[in-house]
C-alpha positions as CSV (number, residue, x, y, z in Angstrom):
1,M,-35.3,12.2,-84.0
2,E,-37.9,9.8,-82.7
3,N,-37.3,6.1,-83.5
4,K,-40.8,4.9,-83.1
5,E,-41.6,2.3,-85.7
6,I,-45.1,2.1,-87.1
7,L,-46.8,0.4,-90.0
8,C,-46.0,2.3,-93.2
9,P,-49.1,4.5,-93.9
10,M,-48.3,4.4,-97.6
11,C,-48.0,0.8,-98.5
12,K,-49.2,-0.7,-95.2
13,K,-46.8,-3.7,-95.8
14,H,-43.8,-2.9,-93.7
15,M,-42.6,-0.8,-90.8
16,A,-41.9,2.9,-91.3
17,I,-40.2,5.3,-88.9
18,I,-41.3,8.8,-87.8
19,L,-38.5,11.3,-88.0
20,K,-38.7,14.8,-86.4
21,E,-36.3,17.2,-88.1
22,K,-35.7,20.9,-88.1
23,A,-37.1,22.6,-91.2
24,K,-37.6,26.1,-92.5
25,T,-40.5,27.7,-94.4
26,I,-41.9,31.1,-95.2
27,I,-44.9,32.3,-93.2
28,K,-46.3,35.8,-93.9
29,D,-43.1,36.8,-95.8
30,E,-40.9,35.6,-92.9
31,E,-38.7,32.6,-92.6
32,V,-39.4,30.4,-89.6
33,E,-37.8,27.3,-88.3
34,F,-40.0,24.5,-86.9
35,N,-40.1,20.8,-86.1
36,E,-41.3,18.8,-89.2
37,K,-42.5,15.3,-89.0
38,V,-41.4,13.0,-91.9
39,Y,-42.1,9.3,-92.6
40,F,-39.2,7.1,-93.6
41,C,-39.6,3.7,-95.3
42,S,-37.0,1.5,-93.7
43,T,-37.4,-1.1,-96.4
44,L,-36.4,1.3,-99.2
45,G,-33.5,2.6,-97.2
46,E,-31.8,6.0,-96.7
47,D,-30.4,6.3,-100.3
48,D,-33.8,6.1,-102.0
49,E,-35.5,9.5,-102.2
50,D,-38.9,7.8,-102.3
51,A,-38.2,6.4,-98.8
52,Y,-39.1,9.9,-97.3
53,F,-42.7,11.0,-97.5
54,I,-45.3,13.1,-95.7
55,P,-48.9,11.9,-95.6
56,P,-51.5,14.7,-96.3
57,K,-52.7,14.8,-92.7
58,V,-49.2,15.1,-91.4
59,M,-48.6,18.0,-93.9
60,N,-51.4,19.9,-92.1
61,E,-49.8,19.1,-88.8
62,N,-46.4,20.4,-90.0
63,L,-48.0,23.5,-91.4
64,L,-49.6,24.2,-88.0
65,N,-46.2,23.7,-86.3
66,A,-44.7,26.2,-88.7
67,K,-47.5,28.7,-88.0
68,N,-47.1,28.2,-84.3
69,A,-43.3,28.9,-84.6
70,Y,-44.3,32.2,-86.4
71,R,-46.7,33.0,-83.6
72,K,-44.0,32.6,-81.0
73,T,-41.7,35.0,-82.9
74,K,-44.5,37.6,-82.8
75,G,-45.5,37.0,-79.2
76,L,-48.9,35.5,-80.1
77,L,-50.7,32.6,-78.5
78,T,-50.0,29.3,-80.2
79,S,-52.9,27.1,-81.3
80,Y,-51.9,24.6,-78.6
81,E,-52.1,27.3,-75.9
82,I,-55.6,28.3,-77.1
83,V,-56.7,24.6,-77.0
84,S,-55.3,24.1,-73.6
85,F,-57.1,27.1,-72.2
86,R,-60.4,26.2,-73.8
87,E,-60.2,22.6,-72.4
88,Q,-59.4,23.9,-69.0
89,F,-62.9,25.3,-68.8
90,G,-64.5,22.5,-70.8
91,L,-65.5,24.8,-73.6
92,S,-66.1,23.8,-77.2
93,Q,-64.6,25.9,-80.0
94,V,-68.0,27.4,-80.7
95,E,-68.6,28.2,-77.0
96,L,-65.3,30.0,-76.6
97,S,-66.1,32.0,-79.7
98,K,-69.5,32.9,-78.4
99,L,-68.1,33.8,-75.0
100,L,-65.8,36.3,-76.6
101,G,-68.6,37.7,-78.9
102,W,-66.8,36.5,-82.0
103,G,-68.1,34.5,-85.0
104,E,-68.8,30.9,-84.2
105,V,-65.9,29.5,-86.4
106,T,-63.3,32.0,-85.3
107,I,-61.7,29.8,-82.6
108,T,-61.8,26.8,-84.9
109,R,-59.8,28.7,-87.5
110,Y,-57.2,29.9,-84.9
111,E,-56.7,26.3,-83.6
112,T,-56.4,24.7,-87.0
113,K,-55.1,27.1,-89.7
114,A,-55.5,30.9,-89.3
115,I,-53.1,33.2,-87.4
116,Q,-54.9,35.7,-85.2
117,D,-54.0,39.4,-85.4
118,S,-52.8,41.2,-82.3
119,T,-56.2,42.6,-81.5
120,Y,-57.8,39.2,-81.2
121,D,-54.8,37.8,-79.4
122,N,-55.0,40.6,-76.8
123,E,-58.7,39.8,-76.2
124,L,-57.9,36.2,-75.7
125,R,-55.0,37.0,-73.3
126,L,-57.2,39.2,-71.2
127,I,-59.5,36.3,-70.3
128,I,-56.7,33.8,-70.1
129,D,-54.7,35.9,-67.6
130,N,-57.7,37.1,-65.6
131,P,-60.7,34.9,-64.9
132,L,-62.5,37.9,-63.5
133,I,-62.5,39.5,-66.9
134,M,-63.5,36.1,-68.4
135,L,-66.5,36.1,-66.0
136,K,-67.5,39.7,-67.0
137,T,-67.1,38.8,-70.7
138,L,-69.4,35.7,-70.2
139,E,-72.0,37.9,-68.5
140,K,-71.8,40.4,-71.4
141,N,-72.5,37.6,-73.9
142,K,-74.9,35.6,-71.7
143,K,-77.6,35.6,-74.4
144,A,-75.5,33.4,-76.7
145,F,-75.8,30.4,-74.3
146,E,-78.6,28.2,-73.1
147,T,-79.3,28.8,-69.4
148,E,-78.1,25.4,-68.3
149,R,-74.8,25.7,-70.2
150,Y,-74.3,29.3,-69.1
151,N,-74.6,28.2,-65.5
152,V,-72.1,25.4,-65.9
153,I,-69.5,27.6,-67.5
154,R,-70.0,30.4,-65.0
155,S,-69.6,27.9,-62.1
156,K,-66.3,26.6,-63.6
157,I,-64.9,30.2,-63.9
158,I,-65.9,30.9,-60.3
159,D,-64.2,27.8,-59.1
160,I,-61.0,28.9,-60.9
161,I,-61.3,32.4,-59.3
162,Q,-61.7,30.9,-55.8
163,A,-58.7,28.6,-56.4
164,E,-56.5,31.4,-57.6
165,N,-57.6,33.6,-54.6
166,N,-56.7,30.7,-52.3
167,A,-53.3,30.4,-54.0
168,F,-52.7,34.1,-53.7
169,I,-53.5,34.1,-50.0
170,K,-51.1,31.2,-49.4
171,R,-48.3,33.0,-51.2
172,Q,-49.1,36.2,-49.5
173,N,-48.8,34.5,-46.1
174,L,-45.2,33.7,-46.8
175,A,-44.5,37.1,-48.4
176,N,-45.7,38.9,-45.2
177,Y,-42.8,37.5,-43.3
178,Y,-40.4,39.1,-45.8
179,V,-41.8,42.6,-45.9
180,I,-38.8,43.8,-43.8
181,Y,-36.4,42.1,-46.3
182,S,-37.7,44.0,-49.4
183,E,-34.2,45.1,-50.3
184,P,-31.1,43.1,-51.1
185,S,-29.0,42.5,-47.9
186,I,-26.6,40.1,-46.3
187,E,-29.6,38.5,-44.5
188,N,-31.3,37.4,-47.8
189,G,-28.2,36.8,-49.8
190,N,-28.6,40.0,-51.9
191,T,-31.8,38.5,-53.3
192,I,-35.4,39.6,-52.8
193,L,-37.7,36.7,-52.1
194,N,-39.1,35.2,-55.4
195,I,-41.9,32.8,-54.4
196,E,-42.5,31.5,-57.9
197,K,-38.8,30.6,-58.2
198,L,-38.8,29.1,-54.7
199,E,-41.7,26.8,-55.7
200,Q,-39.8,25.6,-58.8
201,V,-36.6,25.1,-56.8
202,I,-38.5,22.9,-54.4
203,N,-40.1,21.0,-57.3
204,Y,-36.7,20.5,-58.9
205,F,-35.5,18.8,-55.6
206,A,-38.7,16.7,-55.6
207,F,-38.0,15.4,-59.1
208,K,-34.5,14.5,-58.2
209,I,-34.8,13.1,-54.7
210,N,-37.2,10.3,-53.5
211,G,-38.3,10.7,-50.0
212,L,-37.9,14.5,-49.8
213,Y,-39.1,15.3,-46.4
214,K,-39.4,18.8,-44.8
215,V,-36.2,18.7,-42.7
216,L,-34.1,17.5,-45.6
217,L,-35.7,20.1,-47.9
218,M,-35.0,23.0,-45.6
219,K,-31.3,22.1,-45.4
220,L,-31.1,21.7,-49.2
221,L,-32.5,25.1,-49.6
222,W,-29.9,26.6,-47.2
223,Y,-27.0,24.8,-48.9
224,S,-28.2,25.9,-52.3
225,D,-28.5,29.5,-51.3
226,A,-25.2,29.4,-49.4
227,L,-23.3,27.8,-52.2
228,S,-24.8,30.2,-54.7
229,F,-23.7,33.2,-52.5
230,K,-20.3,31.7,-52.0
231,N,-19.8,31.4,-55.8
232,R,-21.7,34.4,-57.1
233,N,-22.3,36.7,-54.1
234,I,-26.0,36.2,-54.6
235,A,-28.5,33.6,-53.3
236,I,-31.1,31.8,-55.4
237,T,-34.4,32.1,-53.5
238,G,-34.2,35.2,-51.2
239,L,-35.0,33.2,-48.1
240,V,-33.7,34.3,-44.7
241,Y,-32.5,31.5,-42.4
242,M,-32.4,31.3,-38.6
243,H,-30.4,29.1,-36.2
244,K,-32.7,26.3,-35.0
245,P,-32.2,22.9,-33.2
246,M,-32.2,21.0,-36.5
247,G,-29.9,23.5,-38.3
248,A,-30.7,26.4,-40.6
249,L,-34.4,26.9,-41.0
250,P,-36.0,29.6,-43.3
251,I,-38.3,32.2,-41.8
252,G,-41.9,31.2,-42.7
253,H,-41.0,27.5,-43.2
254,T,-44.6,26.4,-42.4
255,D,-46.0,28.6,-45.1
256,I,-43.3,27.4,-47.5
257,I,-44.8,23.9,-47.1
258,N,-48.3,25.3,-47.8
259,L,-47.3,27.0,-51.1
260,P,-49.8,26.1,-53.8
261,G,-47.1,25.5,-56.4
262,I,-45.6,22.4,-54.7
263,N,-47.1,19.0,-54.2
264,V,-47.0,18.0,-50.5
265,E,-48.4,14.8,-48.9
266,E,-49.0,14.8,-45.2
267,E,-48.1,11.6,-43.4
268,N,-49.1,10.6,-39.8
269,S,-47.1,7.9,-38.1
270,D,-47.1,6.4,-34.6
271,K,-43.3,7.0,-34.7
272,F,-43.7,10.8,-34.6
273,E,-45.8,13.2,-32.5
274,H,-46.1,15.6,-35.4
275,T,-47.2,15.6,-39.0
276,I,-44.5,14.5,-41.5
277,Y,-44.5,16.4,-44.9
278,N,-43.3,14.5,-48.0
279,I,-42.7,16.7,-51.0
280,L,-43.5,14.9,-54.2
281,P,-42.9,15.8,-57.9
282,N,-45.3,18.3,-59.4
283,D,-46.3,17.5,-63.0
284,K,-47.1,21.2,-63.6
285,S,-43.5,22.3,-62.8
286,D,-41.8,24.8,-65.0
287,F,-38.0,25.1,-64.4
288,S,-37.5,27.8,-67.0
289,I,-37.5,30.4,-64.2
290,I,-34.3,28.8,-62.8
291,S,-31.1,29.7,-64.8
292,K,-28.7,27.1,-66.0
293,E,-26.1,28.4,-63.6
294,E,-28.6,28.0,-60.7
295,I,-29.5,24.5,-61.9
296,A,-25.8,23.6,-61.8
297,I,-25.7,24.7,-58.2
298,L,-28.8,22.8,-57.3
299,D,-27.3,19.7,-58.9
300,Q,-24.1,20.1,-56.8
301,V,-26.2,20.1,-53.7
302,I,-28.3,17.2,-54.8
303,N,-25.3,15.1,-55.7
304,K,-23.7,15.8,-52.3
305,F,-26.8,15.1,-50.1
306,K,-29.0,12.7,-52.1
307,G,-28.1,9.9,-49.7
308,F,-28.8,11.9,-46.6
309,T,-31.9,11.8,-44.4
310,G,-33.2,14.8,-42.5
311,A,-31.4,13.7,-39.4
312,T,-28.0,13.1,-41.0
313,I,-28.0,16.4,-43.0
314,A,-29.0,18.2,-39.8
315,E,-26.0,16.6,-38.0
316,Y,-23.8,17.5,-40.9
317,M,-25.0,21.1,-40.8
318,H,-24.4,21.3,-37.1
319,Q,-20.7,21.2,-37.9
320,E,-20.8,24.1,-40.3
321,Y,-19.1,27.3,-39.3
322,A,-22.4,29.2,-39.9
323,Y,-24.1,27.1,-37.2
324,T,-21.3,26.9,-34.7
325,H,-20.8,30.7,-34.8
326,T,-24.5,31.6,-34.3
327,I,-26.9,31.0,-31.4
328,S,-30.5,29.9,-31.1
329,N,-32.9,32.0,-33.1
330,E,-30.2,34.2,-34.5
331,I,-30.3,35.0,-38.3
332,I,-27.6,33.0,-40.1
333,T,-26.4,35.8,-42.5
334,F,-24.8,34.9,-45.8
335,A,-21.5,36.3,-44.5
336,Y,-21.0,32.8,-43.2
337,A,-21.6,31.2,-46.7
338,K,-17.9,31.7,-47.6
339,E,-17.0,29.2,-44.8
340,I,-19.3,26.3,-45.9
341,K,-17.6,22.9,-46.3
342,D,-16.2,22.1,-49.7
343,F,-18.4,20.4,-52.3
């Protein structure tokens, strides 16, 4: 429930409270559960049935929430996902309908009341998932747009394509290092590199730790993978680590910092001869790719090292069996993970 007090929209004389509760309804002959918004009159009190009410506009919002819950059960795009995609390209509802070659009010209906069938949903997903297909679809329906507006939309799509290509190249640069580790092994902790998960693990650290600099990050990654391997016989990220002066360092560490899914700020200081990388929280993070078991491991590592700097965690790591029993530039296999210090 959300305890946000507002002026009662019914009597406009006292404060009411918005409650968000789980509710059930029937959509297309199927029962669905959804979040329903209800108003509560604090003056009348909980024992008065009239104290609970739903204004007409909120009824429409609740119905849309119910339909979106139904959409999710059927694997269809929700109205909010359609709106988000349309706004990403600065399109009006009519423009998106025209781009797809549909009737002008089709998108309006899908965003407000109607549930699209699988055929229309598939067409939408094609252009959402692939801006190249979106560009071709725009070209196909070019006559539906004024020239100036067509050029603006086309330019936006091309910008997205170029940005995605750049992101692909940056991820591929890291992936190239791991071609020889394409099978589970003791070097990668029985885990094939998952770059998307790696990005979200880094983002998780950034949300939890202020002042997350590169050296500290690289050690947190090693400890997370090592602890995971010790407990589960499998690492989290699939990174391969080498013995370096500052401790364990993953292969391709420079390209890790350049990954498009993380938010990095470069800092230059007279104290250092090289660039310092500060990893910041990313508002677009999605931690759903990290399992609850993996989150628990990350939290263990964070709780242990949250007060450490890059220098102090490197010094700590230098005392690890994995470091003292390997030499410079040697791969630190996960066979040593069983020997890491207690958490």
